[in-house]
C-alpha positions, 0 to 999 in steps of 0.5 A: 180598177185603176189604170197603170200608166202604161195601160191608159188608153192612148186618147187619155194620154193625149187629153192629158198632155193637151191639159198640162200643156194648157196649164203651163201657158196659164199665167196663174201657172207662170212660176218657174216651178210650175212651168219646169214640172210641165216641161218634164212631164211632157218631155218624159213622153219624148222617148216614144217613136217620133211618128207617134201621136204621143210624141207628136202631141208632147213636141206641139205642147212644149213648143207651144209653152215655149212660143208662150214664153217668148211672147211674155218676155220670160225668155229671149226667143220662143224655142224649147232651147230657150225655155230649157235654159231658163228653166235649168235649175228646175229641170237639172235635179230630174235630168240627173236622175234620168242620167242614172235611172233612164239614160235611154230617155235622156239623150233623145230628150236633150237632142229633141229640146236643145237642138 
């Protein structure tokens, strides 16, 4: 039997987020399209309670990816805001869809990543 996304055990989701973060930091996947997909996948978890493990893991991985991009010179400073601005062509279409279909996710995500 396949697990639906909401039915997956928490440790499975946390391991998946850690793996996504590691993929985003790999030089093989340094292209903006790959990193954009990683940022979108991780930022989808930011609508959770800020005290949850899932939220903490997502933010930790996003900050780590931003720091890596800063060290590589991909962005001027290693912040999630700078990373999102650099990846805005890759993020814009999905975030526009969130604005229509998932507005409850877009606003908190934007505040957390762009502050």
